[in-house]
MIZALUM-459785 format. One record per residue: residue in three letters; x, y, z of N, C-alpha, C, O in turn. Coordinates in steps of 0.02 Angstrom, whole numbers, padded with zeros to 5 digits, always signed. Layout:
<rs>
ALAXYZXYZXYZXYZ;...
</rs>
This chain:
<rs>
MET+00249+05987-00751+00242+05917-00731+00259+05885-00794+00239+05904-00849;ALA+00303+05828-00783+00330+05786-00834+00283+05751-00870+00236+05733-00834;ILE+00277+05731-00942+00242+05698-00972+00247+05615-00956+00302+05589-00947;LYS+00189+05578-00954+00202+05501-00932+00213+05468-01005+00175+05472-01053;GLY+00275+05435-01000+00289+05385-01056+00253+05317-01040+00225+05306-00986;ASN+00255+05270-01097+00231+05205-01092+00270+05170-01048+00330+05178-01042;LYS+00233+05127-01013+00260+05081-00966+00327+05037-00990+00373+05028-00951;TYR+00326+05019-01037+00374+04985-01066+00421+05013-01114+00450+04976-01154;GLY+00431+05082-01112+00466+05121-01139+00455+05133-01223+00500+05158-01257;THR+00394+05113-01249+00391+05130-01329+00404+05205-01348+00423+05223-01404;HIS+00392+05248-01294+00401+05319-01308+00466+05330-01332+00479+05379-01367;ARG+00511+05287-01313+00581+05306-01321+00610+05270-01391+00667+05282-01412;VAL+00566+05224-01424+00574+05201-01490+00578+05248-01550+00527+05280-01561;ILE+00633+05257-01595+00637+05303-01649+00622+05262-01705+00585+05281-01750;GLU+00654+05193-01706+00654+05149-01780+00666+05076-01761+00713+05055-01728;PRO+00611+05038-01789+00554+05057-01815+00498+05058-01761+00502+05026-01709;LYS+00443+05100-01778+00390+05113-01744+00349+05046-01714+00352+04992-01742;GLY+00319+05054-01668+00274+04995-01647+00315+04934-01622+00288+04879-01620;VAL+00373+04940-01605+00399+04876-01572+00431+04905-01515+00446+04965-01513;LEU+00447+04852-01455+00484+04876-01387+00548+04891-01411+00572+04882-01468;THR+00577+04920-01352+00644+04948-01358+00694+04904-01370+00747+04923-01395;GLN+00683+04833-01351+00740+04781-01354+00748+04757-01438+00797+04733-01465;ALA+00684+04773-01466+00682+04748-01544+00698+04812-01587+00719+04805-01645;ALA+00690+04865-01565+00706+04929-01602+00775+04926-01615+00818+04906-01576;TRP+00786+04949-01680+00844+04965-01703+00882+05037-01668+00943+05039-01658;LYS+00849+05077-01658+00871+05144-01638+00811+05172-01582+00751+05173-01594;ILE+00838+05188-01531+00794+05211-01468+00831+05286-01446+00891+05297-01455;ASP+00788+05329-01418+00790+05398-01403+00836+05388-01335+00809+05357-01289;ASN+00899+05411-01327+00937+05429-01276+00950+05499-01255+01004+05521-01235;ASP+00906+05525-01259+00913+05606-01243+00890+05616-01175+00829+05619-01163;MET+00940+05622-01125+00933+05630-01053+00911+05695-01029+00910+05708-00968;THR+00889+05742-01081+00862+05797-01068+00785+05800-01045+00757+05838-01006;LYS+00761+05747-01082+00685+05728-01076+00685+05689-01015+00725+05644-00999;ARG+00627+05715-00979+00606+05689-00920+00540+05662-00907+00490+05697-00895;TYR+00541+05600-00911+00465+05571-00910+00439+05562-00840+00482+05568-00796;SER+00384+05552-00824+00350+05551-00754+00369+05487-00720+00381+05480-00660;ASN+00371+05427-00780+00379+05352-00747+00436+05331-00769+00437+05274-00793;GLU+00490+05366-00769+00560+05345-00780+00604+05367-00731+00594+05415-00694;ILE+00655+05330-00729+00719+05339-00672+00782+05351-00725+00788+05322-00779;ILE+00826+05396-00698+00876+05407-00743+00946+05398-00691+00953+05428-00638;CYS+00981+05363-00714+01042+05356-00680+01109+05386-00705+01119+05385-00765;ASP+01156+05411-00664+01220+05416-00678+01263+05359-00677+01275+05334-00622;VAL+01287+05337-00723+01314+05256-00745+01380+05262-00714+01412+05315-00721;ILE+01401+05216-00684+01476+05202-00662+01497+05160-00697+01553+05174-00718;SER+01470+05094-00721+01504+05043-00754+01452+05003-00792+01395+04992-00771;LEU+01479+04980-00854+01436+04926-00887+01471+04864-00881+01531+04858-00893;ASN+01428+04813-00859+01449+04750-00877+01426+04718-00947+01368+04698-00958;ILE+01471+04715-00986+01444+04686-01060+01436+04614-01056+01481+04578-01036;ASP+01368+04589-01080+01370+04519-01091+01427+04479-01122+01452+04494-01176;SER+01443+04438-01093+01498+04391-01103+01506+04371-01181+01556+04381-01215;ALA+01447+04342-01202+01448+04327-01283+01459+04394-01322+01492+04398-01374;SER+01432+04441-01295+01440+04516-01338+01521+04538-01339+01553+04551-01390;PHE+01541+04540-01279+01598+04572-01267+01648+04512-01298+01701+04532-01321;THR+01636+04444-01299+01695+04407-01335+01686+04427-01410+01734+04431-01448;GLN+01638+04437-01424+01622+04455-01503+01666+04519-01517+01713+04519-01557;ILE+01642+04588-01467+01685+04637-01484+01748+04637-01486+01779+04674-01525;GLU+01789+04582-01430+01876+04593-01422+01884+04554-01489+01929+04573-01527;GLU+01851+04509-01504+01875+04476-01556+01890+04519-01632+01938+04517-01670;ALA+01824+04559-01635+01825+04597-01695+01872+04655-01696+01886+04685-01748;CYS+01899+04671-01628+01943+04731-01622+02012+04699-01608+02060+04732-01588;GLY+02014+04620-01623+02096+04609-01611+02116+04614-01539+02176+04607-01526;GLY+02069+04625-01486+02096+04633-01421+02122+04701-01409+02142+04714-01353;ASP+02123+04750-01458+02150+04827-01437+02092+04859-01402+02033+04865-01419;GLU+02126+04879-01345+02063+04909-01294+02034+04979-01331+01975+04998-01329;LYS+02091+05016-01367+02065+05080-01394+02003+05066-01453+01956+05105-01460;LYS+02012+05006-01493+01963+04995-01545+01898+04967-01500+01840+04980-01516;ILE+01915+04928-01445+01854+04914-01422+01807+04964-01389+01746+04957-01396;GLY+01832+05014-01354+01805+05077-01337+01761+05108-01397+01700+05118-01398;GLU+01810+05120-01451+01774+05161-01500+01713+05105-01532+01662+05135-01551;MET+01711+05050-01539+01658+05012-01564+01600+05022-01512+01544+05037-01532;ILE+01611+05015-01455+01550+05023-01399+01527+05092-01409+01467+05097-01423;MET+01564+05150-01403+01548+05214-01416+01508+05225-01483+01461+05264-01488;GLY+01537+05180-01539+01488+05179-01598+01426+05152-01596+01380+05177-01629;ILE+01418+05101-01560+01357+05065-01564+01307+05104-01518+01247+05110-01531;VAL+01335+05130-01467+01280+05178-01426+01263+05243-01462+01209+05271-01453;ALA+01310+05268-01505+01291+05337-01528+01244+05322-01585+01207+05367-01604;GLU+01242+05256-01616+01214+05248-01678+01134+05218-01655+01083+05230-01688;ARG+01136+05185-01604+01075+05141-01588+01041+05173-01524+00981+05163-01515;GLY+01080+05212-01479+01046+05248-01422+01044+05196-01366+01018+05214-01313;LYS+01071+05129-01370+01084+05082-01330+01148+05037-01338+01178+05043-01392;GLN+01171+04996-01295+01227+04954-01295+01183+04884-01318+01153+04848-01277;GLN+01184+04874-01380+01160+04813-01418+01202+04796-01460+01211+04833-01508;ASN+01238+04737-01454+01275+04732-01505+01243+04696-01560+01206+04647-01551;PRO+01261+04725-01627+01212+04711-01688+01228+04633-01705+01186+04598-01734;VAL+01293+04608-01684+01296+04530-01712+01259+04483-01662+01217+04443-01684;THR+01274+04486-01596+01235+04438-01547+01178+04463-01524+01142+04424-01493;GLY+01159+04524-01531+01096+04540-01502+01082+04565-01431+01033+04593-01407;SER+01151+04542-01398+01138+04554-01326+01169+04616-01300+01201+04656-01335;GLY+01156+04621-01234+01185+04690-01215+01222+04687-01151+01280+04706-01147;GLY+01191+04666-01105+01234+04676-01028+01195+04703-00974+01135+04695-00978;MET+01217+04733-00926+01185+04788-00867+01229+04834-00852+01285+04839-00878;PHE+01202+04877-00803+01243+04936-00774+01242+04941-00699+01197+04911-00670;ILE+01288+04975-00660+01276+04999-00601+01284+05078-00608+01323+05111-00643;GLY+01236+05098-00564+01245+05176-00558+01216+05210-00507+01192+05174-00463;LYS+01209+05283-00500+01185+05322-00456+01116+05352-00475+01112+05377-00531;VAL+01066+05351-00438+01005+05367-00463+01010+05446-00460+01028+05476-00409;ALA+00991+05476-00518+00995+05555-00523+00929+05587-00537+00924+05648-00530;TYR+00883+05556-00555+00808+05581-00560+00759+05523-00556+00769+05469-00584;ILE+00704+05537-00517+00654+05492-00506+00580+05516-00531+00551+05551-00490;GLY+00553+05507-00575+00482+05521-00598+00443+05531-00540+00453+05498-00489;GLU+00390+05582-00545+00342+05587-00496+00295+05527-00492+00276+05514-00435;ASP+00272+05486-00543+00241+05428-00539+00281+05373-00499+00252+05325-00475;LEU+00342+05382-00494+00375+05329-00458+00393+05340-00392+00428+05298-00363;GLN+00373+05398-00359+00405+05416-00296+00375+05370-00232+00387+05383-00173;ASP+00339+05321-00253+00313+05279-00195+00361+05227-00188+00357+05191-00138;ARG+00413+05216-00237+00464+05162-00224+00515+05179-00180+00536+05236-00169;ASP+00536+05122-00152+00592+05125-00099+00665+05132-00133+00706+05087-00144;LEU+00671+05207-00149+00731+05225-00185+00727+05301-00187+00676+05335-00196;LYS+00789+05321-00178+00790+05399-00174+00864+05416-00224+00912+05379-00238;VAL+00850+05483-00240+00911+05500-00274+00977+05494-00245+00977+05507-00185;GLY+01028+05479-00267+01086+05464-00238+01095+05382-00224+01153+05362-00214;ASP+01048+05341-00222+01057+05272-00214+01101+05240-00266+01097+05259-00324;LYS+01144+05191-00248+01163+05160-00302+01124+05088-00321+01107+05045-00281;ILE+01116+05087-00382+01077+05019-00394+01121+04987-00460+01168+05011-00492;ALA+01089+04926-00467+01124+04887-00527+01055+04865-00566+01011+04834-00535;SER+01049+04880-00625+01004+04868-00673+00992+04797-00682+01042+04765-00699;LEU+00937+04763-00675+00931+04693-00693+00887+04689-00764+00846+04643-00772;VAL+00895+04727-00803+00859+04729-00866+00925+04742-00922+00969+04785-00915;SER+00919+04700-00973+00966+04721-01031+00988+04775-01055+00945+04816-01070;LEU+01056+04793-01066+01065+04851-01103+01045+04837-01172+01052+04888-01205;SER+01027+04798-01198+00993+04793-01253+00927+04837-01268+00910+04856-01324;LEU+00895+04850-01208+00832+04880-01218+00830+04954-01179+00782+04993-01179;THR+00891+04962-01148+00899+05020-01100+00928+05085-01139+00983+05076-01166;PRO+00900+05149-01145+00925+05197-01166+00988+05212-01128+00992+05208-01067;LEU+01035+05228-01166+01102+05238-01140+01152+05297-01166+01175+05285-01222;LYS+01169+05347-01143+01217+05393-01181+01289+05396-01132+01293+05413-01073;ILE+01341+05376-01178+01409+05378-01159+01438+05450-01162+01428+05480-01215;GLU+01468+05479-01118+01508+05540-01136+01585+05520-01135+01623+05552-01172;LYS+01604+05480-01104+01674+05461-01099+01686+05392-01074+01659+05372-01022;ILE+01724+05357-01108+01746+05291-01067+01818+05300-01031+01868+05322-01061;LEU+01817+05281-00965+01862+05281-00926+01918+05230-00919+01978+05245-00919;ALA+01894+05170-00915+01926+05112-00923+01898+05054-00947+01837+05052-00941;ILE+01927+05001-00976+01912+04944-01012+01945+04892-00961+02004+04897-00945;HIS+01901+04836-00936+01926+04796-00900+01912+04720-00947+01859+04690-00939;LYS+01955+04698-00984+01942+04642-01034+01932+04583-00992+01882+04549-01003;ASP+01977+04565-00943+01957+04511-00919+01906+04504-00877+01901+04452-00845;ILE+01867+04548-00870+01801+04538-00835+01736+04561-00869+01680+04557-00844;ASP+01750+04586-00932+01693+04610-00978+01668+04677-00949+01611+04694-00964;ARG+01709+04720-00908+01679+04778-00887+01709+04843-00916+01768+04853-00930;VAL+01655+04888-00923+01679+04957-00950+01667+05009-00892+01608+05010-00873;ASP+01699+05041-00869+01688+05111-00830+01684+05168-00879+01716+05179-00930;ILE+01626+05206-00845+01613+05262-00911+01588+05326-00864+01578+05325-00803;VAL+01581+05375-00907+01543+05437-00885+01478+05435-00920+01483+05447-00980;GLY+01417+05424-00899+01362+05429-00948+01300+05429-00906+01304+05441-00846;GLN+01236+05415-00938+01171+05405-00895+01132+05349-00951+01137+05337-01011;ALA+01097+05329-00903+01046+05276-00934+00981+05276-00896+00975+05294-00837;VAL+00926+05251-00939+00862+05260-00914+00827+05202-00891+00834+05155-00930;LEU+00792+05188-00843+00762+05138-00819+00673+05143-00835+00642+05193-00817;PHE+00650+05106-00859+00573+05125-00875+00532+05092-00813+00555+05055-00770;GLU+00462+05115-00819+00421+05097-00767+00422+05018-00754+00405+05000-00698;SER+00439+04974-00795+00420+04914-00793+00498+04884-00788+00503+04822-00794;GLY+00549+04916-00780+00616+04889-00770+00631+04878-00705+00606+04914-00662;ILE+00669+04832-00689+00695+04800-00630+00754+04821-00613+00788+04843-00660;TYR+00780+04821-00552+00835+04842-00528+00846+04820-00454+00798+04810-00416;ALA+00911+04814-00436+00927+04804-00366+00971+04860-00328+01022+04883-00354;LYS+00949+04881-00264+00995+04913-00228+01049+04878-00201+01044+04828-00166;LEU+01118+04915-00224+01173+04887-00198+01182+04869-00126+01171+04912-00083;PRO+01202+04808-00109+01202+04796-00043+01260+04827+00002+01313+04842-00025;ASP+01250+04835+00065+01302+04860+00110+01365+04812+00122+01421+04838+00129;ASP+01358+04751+00124+01397+04696+00134+01444+04676+00093+01487+04638+00116;MET+01447+04694+00030+01491+04684-00023+01502+04755-00055+01467+04805-00045;SER+01559+04750-00099+01583+04800-00145+01545+04808-00204+01516+04759-00228;GLU+01540+04866-00232+01513+04876-00296+01527+04827-00346+01480+04795-00370;PRO+01594+04816-00367+01604+04760-00423+01600+04706-00413+01593+04668-00461;LEU+01602+04675-00335+01573+04618-00316+01499+04599-00334+01481+04547-00362;ALA+01463+04646-00313+01385+04637-00312+01368+04645-00393+01320+04612-00413;LEU+01401+04683-00438+01399+04687-00498+01421+04624-00539+01388+04607-00588;ALA+01468+04595-00521+01489+04534-00555+01445+04481-00546+01436+04448-00597;ALA+01408+04459-00482+01358+04419-00471+01281+04433-00494+01243+04389-00514;LEU+01267+04498-00489+01202+04519-00527+01200+04512-00602+01145+04504-00630;ASP+01262+04514-00639+01258+04514-00693+01235+04445-00723+01208+04445-00779;VAL+01243+04395-00694+01210+04323-00710+01170+04299-00663+01176+04240-00644;ALA+01119+04345-00636+01070+04323-00572+01031+04270-00595+01023+04219-00562;GLY+01002+04281-00660+00959+04234-00683+00975+04162-00675+00936+04119-00652;ALA+01030+04154-00694+01060+04065-00703+01051+04037-00634+01010+03992-00627;PRO+01088+04060-00579+01080+04023-00525+01009+04018-00487+00995+03972-00449;ALA+00971+04063-00500+00898+04061-00479+00867+04008-00518+00821+03977-00492;GLN+00885+03994-00575+00846+03944-00617+00881+03877-00592+00847+03827-00582;ALA+00943+03877-00585+00976+03816-00562+00955+03795-00487+00979+03743-00463;ARG+00916+03832-00454+00889+03813-00392+00817+03797-00404+00789+03761-00362;LYS+00780+03821-00459+00712+03809-00476+00703+03741-00507+00659+03701-00491;LEU+00754+03732-00558+00735+03679-00607+00750+03605-00585+00708+03567-00607;PRO+00799+03576-00547+00817+03515-00521+00781+03499-00463+00765+03547-00427;LYS+00764+03438-00444+00738+03412-00398+00785+03358-00360+00833+03333-00391;GLU+00774+03343-00308+00813+03291-00256+00832+03234-00300+00788+03204-00330;GLY+00902+03215-00307+00915+03151-00338+00923+03158-00415+00930+03110-00453;ASP+00923+03236-00436+00925+03229-00505+01002+03229-00520+01044+03244-00477;SER+01019+03212-00584+01088+03239-00623+01087+03288-00671+01053+03288-00722;VAL+01133+03340-00648+01146+03389-00679+01204+03410-00734+01259+03406-00705;LEU+01210+03429-00793+01272+03433-00821+01265+03518-00831+01214+03550-00843;ILE+01322+03539-00824+01327+03613-00824+01396+03633-00882+01454+03613-00873;LEU+01376+03668-00930+01434+03676-00990+01449+03755-00972+01409+03801-00958;GLY+01517+03754-00976+01539+03834-00962+01546+03839-00878+01526+03886-00843;ALA+01577+03786-00857+01566+03782-00792+01623+03809-00742+01627+03794-00683;ASN+01665+03850-00775+01713+03879-00747+01691+03961-00742+01723+03997-00704;GLY+01652+03980-00771+01637+04044-00783+01590+04065-00716+01574+04022-00675;LYS+01569+04139-00710+01526+04164-00653+01464+04122-00656+01452+04085-00609;SER+01421+04125-00710+01367+04084-00702+01377+04010-00690+01346+03981-00646;GLY+01419+03981-00727+01443+03914-00710+01448+03890-00631+01414+03844-00608;VAL+01483+03919-00603+01506+03906-00541+01442+03923-00487+01437+03887-00438;LEU+01395+03977-00497+01350+03992-00462+01290+03936-00467+01257+03913-00421;CYS+01287+03920-00534+01233+03867-00542+01254+03798-00517+01211+03757-00498;GLY+01310+03787-00517+01337+03717-00496+01328+03725-00412+01307+03675-00383;TYR+01342+03775-00380+01321+03784-00304+01243+03781-00283+01224+03757-00230;GLU+01207+03803-00323+01132+03804-00318+01107+03739-00327+01064+03715-00290;ALA+01139+03702-00389+01113+03631-00406+01125+03581-00351+01082+03541-00332;MET+01188+03587-00327+01231+03543-00283+01171+03541-00212+01147+03489-00188;LYS+01160+03603-00192+01114+03612-00130+01041+03567-00159+01017+03523-00124;LYS+01014+03585-00219+00951+03548-00224+00946+03485-00241+00895+03455-00223;VAL+00998+03449-00281+00994+03377-00293+01015+03330-00234+01012+03268-00234;GLY+01038+03376-00180+01069+03333-00128+01117+03277-00135+01146+03269-00189;PRO+01128+03236-00085+01193+03187-00082+01176+03127-00138+01220+03091-00160;LYS+01109+03120-00159+01092+03067-00205+01100+03090-00270+01107+03046-00312;GLY+01101+03153-00291+01113+03183-00346+01194+03191-00381+01248+03174-00358;ASN+01180+03217-00434+01249+03208-00467+01265+03281-00506+01237+03282-00561;VAL+01295+03329-00495+01328+03388-00538+01381+03381-00566+01432+03366-00534;VAL+01381+03390-00624+01448+03375-00668+01468+03435-00695+01418+03468-00710;GLY+01520+03464-00708+01540+03531-00736+01576+03505-00799+01609+03454-00794;VAL+01573+03536-00856+01621+03534-00916+01655+03588-00925+01626+03642-00919;VAL+01724+03584-00942+01773+03637-00950+01819+03614-01011+01824+03555-01028;ARG+01846+03658-01036+01882+03651-01092+01966+03639-01071+02007+03609-01105;ASN+01974+03668-01011+02050+03679-01006+02063+03627-00938+02029+03632-00887;PRO+02102+03591-00945+02112+03514-00889+02132+03569-00825+02106+03562-00770;ALA+02181+03624-00839+02200+03659-00774+02160+03690-00729+02179+03716-00676;GLN+02093+03687-00755+02038+03722-00715+02002+03669-00665+01964+03684-00620;VAL+02017+03619-00679+01975+03560-00640+01996+03552-00566+01949+03548-00526;PRO+02061+03549-00542+02076+03549-00471+02047+03612-00430+02027+03602-00373;ALA+02045+03682-00459+02019+03733-00427+01942+03735-00408+01920+03762-00357;LEU+01905+03702-00458+01838+03692-00485+01809+03645-00412+01765+03660-00372;MET+01853+03585-00416+01836+03529-00363+01850+03558-00295+01815+03542-00247;GLU+01896+03596-00290+01911+03623-00217+01862+03678-00204+01857+03697-00145;LEU+01824+03706-00250+01766+03752-00231+01709+03718-00209+01661+03746-00184;GLY+01713+03652-00219+01648+03609-00192+01577+03626-00220+01529+03630-00183;VAL+01572+03635-00287+01510+03652-00311+01504+03604-00368+01464+03617-00413;TYR+01538+03553-00371+01518+03506-00423+01545+03430-00390+01592+03427-00351;ASN+01511+03378-00411+01530+03316-00387+01588+03288-00430+01634+03258-00402;LYS+01588+03297-00503+01631+03297-00551+01646+03354-00593+01606+03401-00600;VAL+01717+03352-00627+01724+03406-00688+01745+03360-00737+01778+03311-00721;ILE+01729+03371-00795+01745+03339-00858+01784+03384-00899+01771+03444-00891;VAL+01829+03369-00942+01860+03402-00999+01851+03391-01069+01880+03346-01100;ALA+01809+03434-01095+01788+03427-01169+01773+03498-01198+01762+03542-01157;SER+01773+03508-01247+01761+03568-01303+01672+03566-01299+01639+03515-01305;ALA+01649+03627-01289+01579+03620-01297+01551+03627-01365+01491+03628-01380;THR+01606+03634-01407+01593+03640-01485+01598+03573-01514+01592+03561-01574;GLU+01608+03529-01466+01623+03456-01503+01567+03405-01454+01586+03385-01399;PRO+01503+03390-01479+01456+03371-01447+01472+03295-01427+01468+03272-01370;ILE+01489+03268-01475+01508+03194-01461+01562+03189-01411+01554+03144-01371;ALA+01615+03224-01404+01667+03209-01354+01623+03245-01287+01639+03221-01233;VAL+01582+03286-01286+01545+03290-01218+01501+03244-01193+01489+03231-01134;LEU+01472+03213-01256+01421+03159-01236+01459+03092-01190+01438+03067-01138;ASP+01516+03075-01228+01549+03033-01211+01579+03030-01137+01574+02983-01097;ALA+01610+03092-01127+01624+03101-01063+01579+03121-01007+01593+03114-00948;ALA+01525+03147-01032+01475+03162-00983+01451+03095-00965+01458+03080-00906;LEU+01421+03049-01007+01388+02996-00984+01437+02944-00930+01418+02914-00879;GLU+01500+02947-00960+01539+02920-00905+01550+02945-00847+01569+02911-00799;ALA+01537+03018-00843+01542+03046-00761+01465+03032-00730+01449+03057-00676;ASN+01417+02990-00769+01363+02982-00737+01338+02910-00735+01279+02894-00736;ASN+01381+02877-00733+01368+02798-00723+01337+02780-00796+01290+02740-00800;GLY+01361+02808-00848+01320+02777-00909+01252+02809-00923+01222+02793-00974;LYS+01228+02851-00881+01150+02878-00894+01144+02933-00915+01194+02968-00904;GLU+01094+02963-00950+01081+03024-00976+01068+03067-00921+01063+03040-00866;TYR+01063+03119-00924+01056+03167-00871+00967+03203-00868+00930+03203-00917;ASP+00953+03226-00811+00908+03252-00807+00896+03323-00838+00847+03334-00873;ILE+00939+03366-00824+00946+03439-00842+01017+03445-00858+01064+03410-00839;SER+01014+03510-00911+01093+03522-00925+01079+03601-00930+01024+03625-00944;ILE+01129+03633-00917+01125+03706-00909+01192+03728-00949+01249+03710-00937;SER+01166+03779-01005+01232+03792-01043+01252+03879-01029+01218+03929-01038;CYS+01308+03871-01010+01338+03943-00986+01393+03973-01030+01427+04022-01015;VAL+01398+03937-01087+01448+03949-01129+01445+04026-01162+01392+04056-01165;ASN+01507+04054-01187+01502+04118-01215+01508+04116-01285+01512+04171-01313;ILE+01510+04059-01324+01536+04049-01380+01473+04010-01433+01425+03980-01409;GLU+01483+04015-01490+01418+03987-01537+01431+03911-01545+01485+03884-01532;SER+01374+03879-01568+01387+03802-01592+01387+03754-01537+01410+03698-01547;CYS+01360+03771-01472+01374+03730-01424+01293+03701-01397+01282+03678-01341;GLU+01249+03707-01442+01181+03691-01425+01172+03603-01419+01129+03572-01388;MET+01224+03580-01459+01203+03503-01462+01236+03470-01395+01215+03425-01360;SER+01294+03508-01388+01324+03478-01326+01276+03477-01272+01273+03429-01235;ALA+01242+03523-01267+01189+03529-01199+01138+03490-01216+01118+03456-01168;ILE+01101+03478-01278+01050+03433-01289+01064+03355-01285+01032+03318-01248;LEU+01116+03332-01328+01134+03272-01327+01150+03241-01257+01140+03180-01263;PRO+01166+03250-01211+01175+03203-01144+01107+03207-01101+01112+03191-01041;VAL+01048+03226-01123+00996+03244-01084+00948+03187-01108+00943+03172-01167;ARG+00910+03154-01057+00856+03098-01074+00802+03135-01093+00790+03193-01078;ASP+00761+03089-01136+00686+03111-01157+00646+03147-01104+00651+03118-01049;ASP+00621+03184-01103+00570+03227-01051+00623+03253-01010+00604+03261-00952;GLY+00685+03269-01020+00727+03308-00987+00725+03386-00989+00679+03410-01022;ILE+00769+03430-00958+00768+03501-00974+00829+03511-00996+00877+03478-00976;VAL+00833+03561-01042+00892+03585-01065+00890+03671-01062+00856+03699-01105;TYR+00923+03707-01017+00908+03771-01000+00973+03812-01038+01031+03800-01020;PHE+00961+03855-01085+01012+03895-01120+01013+03955-01092+00972+03996-01111;PHE+01068+03973-01031+01075+04038-01010+01114+04075-01070+01105+04134-01082;SER+01152+04040-01100+01203+04081-01150+01159+04123-01197+01102+04107-01216;MET+01192+04177-01212+01165+04228-01256+01192+04211-01330+01173+04240-01380;ALA+01234+04164-01330+01270+04141-01390+01223+04078-01421+01243+04050-01473;THR+01172+04060-01395+01125+04006-01415+01082+04035-01475+01052+04089-01477;SER+01086+03990-01519+01040+03994-01588+00980+03952-01579+00987+03891-01578;PHE+00925+03976-01573+00861+03938-01572+00850+03888-01625+00826+03833-01615;THR+00872+03916-01692+00869+03873-01744+00913+03814-01738+00883+03761-01751;LYS+00975+03807-01723+01021+03748-01715+00991+03703-01649+00990+03642-01646;ALA+00970+03744-01601+00935+03700-01544+00871+03668-01563+00861+03611-01542;ALA+00832+03695-01598+00765+03670-01621+00781+03617-01677+00759+03560-01670;LEU+00808+03629-01717+00817+03582-01769+00866+03521-01758+00856+03464-01777;GLY+00924+03546-01721+00972+03489-01700+00935+03444-01659+00948+03385-01671;ALA+00880+03458-01600+00845+03419-01564+00805+03368-01593+00798+03311-01571;GLU+00773+03401-01656+00734+03364-01687+00760+03308-01735+00729+03258-01753;GLY+00832+03328-01756+00869+03287-01804+00893+03224-01768+00899+03170-01797;ILE+00905+03235-01704+00921+03171-01661+00859+03140-01624+00867+03094-01584;GLY+00807+03161-01636+00748+03135-01602+00747+03139-01536+00730+03089-01504;LYS+00768+03207-01496+00775+03215-01430+00694+03250-01395+00680+03308-01411;ASP+00662+03222-01364+00603+03258-01338+00623+03283-01274+00620+03250-01223;VAL+00648+03351-01277+00671+03371-01221+00638+03441-01208+00622+03472-01259;THR+00625+03470-01150+00601+03543-01144+00669+03589-01144+00720+03576-01112;MET+00659+03640-01184+00721+03683-01198+00686+03757-01169+00635+03787-01186;ILE+00734+03770-01120+00712+03840-01089+00754+03889-01119+00814+03879-01126;VAL+00723+03947-01140+00766+04009-01155+00789+04038-01095+00753+04047-01046;GLY+00855+04054-01098+00896+04106-01035+00865+04158-01009+00898+04211-01007;ASN+00793+04158-00982+00768+04218-00955+00814+04246-00905+00833+04211-00859;GLY+00838+04319-00912+00890+04338-00861+00834+04363-00798+00858+04407-00762;TYR+00785+04349-00784+00733+04367-00739+00695+04308-00710+00654+04275-00743;THR+00710+04295-00647+00669+04242-00608+00654+04280-00536+00693+04321-00511;LYS+00592+04261-00505+00567+04295-00450+00635+04288-00393+00663+04233-00383;ASP+00650+04335-00367+00690+04343-00315+00765+04326-00331+00804+04311-00286;HIS+00785+04329-00406+00844+04315-00428+00902+04354-00405+00958+04329-00399;ALA+00889+04417-00391+00960+04458-00359+00965+04433-00291+01023+04421-00274;GLU+00922+04421-00250+00933+04407-00179+00963+04340-00181+01016+04325-00154;ILE+00928+04302-00213+00953+04222-00211+01040+04218-00235+01083+04184-00208;THR+01049+04269-00299+01124+04254-00315+01168+04293-00269+01225+04270-00268;LEU+01158+04351-00227+01196+04375-00181+01207+04339-00121+01259+04340-00089;ASN+01139+04298-00103+01156+04258-00055+01199+04193-00053+01215+04164-00002;VAL+01215+04176-00115+01265+04136-00123+01326+04152-00112+01362+04108-00090;LEU+01351+04211-00123+01408+04238-00102+01417+04249-00023+01472+04247+00005;ARG+01352+04262+00010+01357+04269+00071+01355+04200+00105+01367+04200+00166;GLU+01343+04145+00076+01339+04092+00113+01403+04040+00100+01416+03992+00136;ASN+01439+04060+00041+01488+04026+00024+01560+04067+00024+01568+04111-00018;GLU+01605+04054+00065+01664+04107+00077+01712+04097+00006+01743+04143-00020;LYS+01712+04030-00017+01764+04011-00062+01740+04044-00137+01777+04061-00183;LEU+01676+04046-00135+01652+04061-00208+01655+04149-00196+01668+04181-00247;ARG+01644+04183-00140+01654+04247-00118+01719+04275-00144+01723+04326-00178;LYS+01772+04236-00126+01837+04249-00131+01853+04233-00195+01899+04267-00220;LEU+01827+04187-00231+01849+04183-00298+01827+04245-00349+01863+04266-00395;PHE+01767+04268-00334+01733+04327-00369+01779+04389-00357+01804+04423-00402;ASP+01786+04400-00282+01834+04454-00260+01906+04454-00300+01934+04505-00319;GLU+01927+04398-00309+01992+04397-00338+01993+04386-00410+02047+04394-00439;LYS+01940+04368-00444+01928+04365-00520+01899+04413-00549+01923+04432-00603;TYR+01836+04448-00521+01801+04476-00561+01806+04550-00531+01775+04594-00562;CYS+01836+04567-00483+01830+04635-00452+01902+04677-00465+01909+04734-00443;
</rs>
C-alpha cells in the first residue's frame, strides 16, 4: 500500500523545509514515488503563464531552442516550472496515469484527459523532452509527468471543444469568473490588457453583469486592435493607451466614462509597472482586481497610498468557485469569442 502524503504536498518539499510547494525553492519530482493521495498525469502541454513566458522569451532573445533549454533548466533545478524572476508558473493538460487509493472515490479514471487548475509554480513536474514551442500562444508541448496533490483542483476536458481550445480558456479561468462576481448592475468597469485571453473573457462577463446602464471600457496599446474588439461586442468602448503610462490611461479612461471615475478596474496585462494605471481611474471605495502575475504588491500598495486612493485591491486568485465551468460556458455562449480563440490560441 502506498504511503499517504500531506494533503497540500509538503511531503514533496526538498528545500527549504516547513513551507508549501509554491514557496519552496526545490520540490521532489520523482514520479516513481507513488503516494496514496496523489494523482500523476502524463503531460501533453504546458500553458506557461503569460508574464512568465514573456520574461523567458525576452531573456532568450526569442530563440526557441534557448527558450526550451531555459524551461528544461528551471524544471531540472527546481522540480517545477516556476519562473525565478516572475515567480509564476502556468498550468498543464494531460492524461491521468495513476490515482492513489485514497482518491478512488473521485469522478476520475486512468486515461481521462484533464486540465490542472493549480499553478505549475507548485506542481511537481518532470520533463523528458520538449516536442514543440508555440511562442504566439505561450504553449509548450512536452513528454513528461506531473503530480496533483489531494488539495489540487482540475477539470475534465469537455467533449464539445478541442483540447487546445479548452486549455486556452482554462488557463485564465479565474479572471472571467471574478468579472462576473465583482461588478453589479450599472457599474463602470475598466479592463487593461483588453485584447488578451483574460481581457476579452472578462469583458464579456462584465458586460452581462453591468447591463445596458453600465459601461465596460477596454484599454489597448495598439489602435489596430480596436475595430476587431468592438466587433466582438464585449466592450462598450475601447481606448488606446499604454498601461505603463498611468496619466495617459487616466485621461483617456475618464473621457470614455463621461468624466467619472470607475467602480472597478481589472488588470490583465502581462508586463510590469502597470499598477497605477489600474488604480488611478477608480473611485474611492472602488475595486481594483489585479489578475496579472506581473503585479507588484509594493508598487500597488505604496502607489495607492501615495495618491490618497482608498480602494479595495484584490490579488488575482486563479481560483473562484465554478470558475472552470463559467469560463468554458463563455465559449459555448459566444460564437465570436469561440471563433477568436480557435483562430488565435489553438
